[in-house]
C-alpha positions, -999 to 999 in steps of 0.1 A, spaced: -83 35 -525 -83 48 -490 -45 48 -489 -44 66 -522 -69 92 -509 -47 96 -477 -17 103 -499 -38 129 -517 -46 145 -483 -9 147 -475 -1 162 -509 -28 188 -505 -14 197 -470 21 198 -483 13 221 -512 -7 244 -489 22 245 -464 45 259 -492 22 290 -493 15 291 -455 -12 308 -436 -42 318 -457 -27 298 -486 -28 266 -465 -65 272 -458 -76 279 -493 -55 251 -509 -72 228 -484 -105 241 -497 -95 228 -531 -87 194 -515 -121 194 -498 -139 199 -531 -120 171 -547 -127 148 -517 -165 155 -520 -171 156 -557 -144 132 -571 -138 108 -542 -175 110 -531 -168 115 -494 -197 130 -474 -185 165 -461 -184 169 -424 -193 202 -406 -168 230 -407 -147 236 -375 -169 265 -363 -162 261 -326 -124 263 -329 -127 292 -353 -150 312 -330 -126 305 -300 -97 318 -320 -117 349 -331 -128 357 -296 -94 353 -280 -76 371 -308 -101 400 -306 -95 404 -269 -57 400 -272 -57 425 -301 -75 451 -281 -50 445 -253 -22 451 -278 -38 483 -291 -42 495 -255 -5 491 -250 -8 461 -228 16 439 -248 43 466 -246 37 467 -208 42 430 -206 72 433 -228 88 459 -205 82 436 -175 98 407 -194 128 429 -204 134 440 -168 135 404 -157 160 395 -184 183 426 -178 183 420 -140 196 385 -146 217 388 -178 241 359 -170 211 336 -167 194 347 -199 196 311 -214 176 298 -184 151 327 -180 143 336 -216 124 304 -225 102 308 -194 95 344 -203 82 335 -237 64 305 -223 44 326 -198 36 352 -224 20 324 -245 3 310 -214 -14 343 -208 -23 352 -244 -32 317 -258 -10 324 -288 27 323 -295 26 352 -320 31 379 -294 67 371 -287 84 386 -317 92 418 -299 111 401 -271 135 382 -294 158 411 -303 160 419 -266 170 383 -257 197 385 -284 209 418 -272 212 407 -236 230 375 -246 256 393 -268 263 420 -243 272 393 -218 293 372 -242 267 344 -244 260 327 -277 226 341 -287 214 308 -302 213 293 -267 185 315 -253 169 325 -286 162 291 -301 149 277 -268 127 308 -263 111 304 -297 103 268 -291 91 276 -255 66 301 -270 49 273 -289 52 246 -262 32 269 -239 1 267 -261 -11 234 -246 -8 249 -211 -28 280 -218 -64 279 -205 -76 301 -234 -58 285 -263 -79 269 -290 -62 235 -287 -69 232 -250 -105 244 -252 -112 220 -281 -98 191 -261 -119 201 -231 -151 205 -252 -147 171 -269 -137 151 -238 -164 167 -216 -190 156 -242 -181 120 -234 -198 125 -200 -165 124 -180 -158 145 -149 -127 160 -166 -125 198 -162 -103 225 -175 -83 224 -143 -76 187 -145 -63 192 -181 -41 220 -169 -28 200 -140 -13 177 -166 -2 200 -194 12 229 -173 37 208 -153 45 187 -184 53 216 -206 72 235 -178 94 204 -174 100 203 -212 109 240 -211 133 234 -182 150 204 -200 157 223 -232 169 254 -212 194 232 -193 205 216 -225 210 250 -241 234 263 -214 264 248 -232 252 241 -267 273 253 -296 307 269 -296 316 299 -275 315 332 -295 353 335 -294 357 301 -310 328 304 -336 344 310 -370 311 322 -386 306 348 -358 342 360 -360 339 364 -398 308 386 -392 328 408 -369 353 414 -396 326 427 -419 320 464 -412 283 463 -418 277 433 -395 301 446 -369 281 478 -366 248 458 -362 263 435 -336 282 459 -314 262 491 -317 226 482 -320 207 481 -287 172 467 -286 151 479 -257 116 489 -247 126 505 -214 130 540 -229 93 541 -238 69 557 -213 36 539 -214 2 553 -202 -14 540 -171 -41 524 -193 -15 499 -206 -11 484 -171 -49 485 -166 -54 466 -198 -31 438 -186 -48 436 -152 -82 433 -169 -70 407 -193 -55 386 -165 -87 390 -146 -105 375 -176 -83 344 -175 -88 340 -137 -125 342 -141 -126 317 -169 -106 292 -148 -129 298 -118 -160 292 -139 -144 260 -153 -137 247 -118 -173 254 -106 -198 240 -130 -227 255 -109 -217 290 -121 -224 281 -157 -257 262 -150 -285 286 -158 -314 267 -143 -316 237 -120 -314 205 -139 -299 221 -170 -266 210 -185 -238 235 -177 -229 258 -206 -198 244 -224 -165 260 -217 -160 267 -254 -190 290 -252 -179 305 -219 -145 314 -233 -160 330 -264 -184 351 -242 -157 361 -217 -131 371 -243 -156 392 -262 -169 408 -230 -135 416 -215 -123 429 -248 -152 454 -245 -142 462 -209 -106 469 -220 -119 491 -248 -141 511 -225 -118 514 -195 -87 523 -215 -105 544 -241 -86 526 -268 -92 536 -304 -109 506 -321 -93 516 -354 -59 505 -341 -71 470 -332 -68 454 -367 -33 468 -373 -16 448 -346 5 417 -350 -18 396 -328 -49 404 -349 -33 397 -383 -16 365 -373 -48 353 -355 -71 359 -385 -46 341 -407 -46 311 -383 -84 310 -383 -86 308 -421 -59 282 -422 -77 260 -397 -110 265 -415 -96 247 -446 -72 222 -430 -95 209 -403 -126 206 -427 -107 187 -454 -89 164 -429 -120 157 -408 -139 148 -440 -113 122 -449 -109 107 -414 -146 104 -408 -149 86 -441 -119 63 -436 -121 55 -398 -145 25 -399 -120 6 -421 -89 18 -403 -101 15 -367 -93 -21 -358 -57 -22 -370 -49 12 -355 -64 3 -321 -41 -27 -319 -10 -7 -326 -18 22 -302 -29 -2 -275 5 -20 -276 25 11 -282 7 43 -268 36 65 -279 26 59 -315 -4 82 -311 20 109 -300 40 102 -331 9 106 -352 1 140 -336 37 151 -341 37 142 -378 4 159 -385 16 190 -368 47 191 -389 25 191 -420 -2 215 -409 18 240 -389 -9 245 -363 -15 230 -329 -52 239 -329 -56 223 -364 -37 192 -353 -60 189 -323 -91 194 -344 -79 167 -369 -65 141 -345 -85 142 -313 -117 129 -329 -96 102 -344 -83 92 -310 -118 93 -295 -131 72 -323 -104 47 -316 -116 45 -280 -84 58 -265 -85 68 -229 -88 106 -221 -58 102 -198 -36 91 -227 -50 117 -251 -44 146 -226 -10 133 -215 3 133 -250 -11 168 -259 24 184 -261 30 163 -292 6 186 -312 37 209 -315 59 194 -341 62 222 -367 97 232 -354 109 201 -374 107 220 -407 121 255 -400 94 275 -418 72 287 -389 70 325 -386 85 326 -350 114 305 -360 122 325 -392 118 357 -373 142 345 -346 168 336 -372 165 371 -387 166 388 -353 199 371 -343 225 395 -357 253 372 -345 243 345 -370 244 318 -345 207 310 -347 204 296 -382 190 271 -406 218 247 -414 233 237 -447 213 205 -448 180 223 -439 171 199 -410 202 206 -389 188 239 -377 189 256 -343 154 246 -333 156 208 -339 174 196 -308 156 219 -283 123 211 -299 128 174 -297 140 176 -261 111 199 -251 83 179 -267 96 144 -258 102 152 -222 69 170 -219 51 140 -234 68 116 -210 58 137 -179 24 143 -194 18 106 -199 27 99 -163 6 127 -149 -23 118 -171 -24 83 -156 -22 97 -120 -45 127 -123 -71 116 -149 -66 78 -153 
């Protein structure tokens, strides 16, 4: 019966994934009701902590966007790319990686994609090379961001075990690992695919007057926009918030209110700081709060929170119910072959399309199995597997932004532009993460 119920869980997740976003959350709600009232599973608590972290971070980042801070960051990124146009394939993935590192979400990179494609085309470089790698890098950077929901959830859960693991020790594993993964896929991308002169599909587009006009005469740039000084100030305040969060995480005494008390959890600290610094940005830059809900970051963040609400609650209810009977057999497999837990993370991520939801679903499973924190943290990059099926918004947007048609979803669906770079990035990041986890944490 447990296996049949697990199949039901996968079917519910699959159906929800066809709707995406909010649809995934509410379809999971249907699954949760069936689990509780038909399969008689005791419901677990909803994922309140993860949702509140997402809400706090998204609120602050949305105020940053409304204040012009994202455009300011975008202009800096564009200047870096246009100063080194011949190296766009190497530089672009690191640009999107660091944008995600700072913001804790990969949804802020859409505006940079047309610029990456424009720089590549103007220098005779196949746009697929930098664009596909940049899209994947924007998601790999999530497990390296100190304010991402996935990282904070890992920290909160592992600290509760009474270990001496801190936010900094997690980042010392995930940041080098994901940077290495980004480097590997960037190097691979340097020569991937045909050169534009030899690409039949691209040459056919050039013969079409409409596409030829789009390819040759459309210039994407943000450098012609004059931003107010408040945009730069908003970015400086936001970066200050991240630095303060890291410092507080490194020094537990700062978050200890009274002698003998347990330090305030980092999940609570991040929520407090993100809300507070969102208020500081609003006051200092005199940003109109009416603009905040209209930005890309706010909309995508709220959708993510609702999706995680349903996904994590339904999945957690099943795993808490089934774990006592699955535990012994799974422990044996994972002990002999540690990489199988990474495979489990990857598969779940493919289904649920969210790293935070994957972490919320699978980390409690790993802890219940008695897996070492060094292993769980080292394999964190595997929570990004949703490039496998090309239906994630950033990947779809990247395909649409590439006027050359070189970044695409293939005839056989799975032979798309993001598959090879995604596998290279995640596998290499997990290999380095596993080794660093044993050295730094183990």
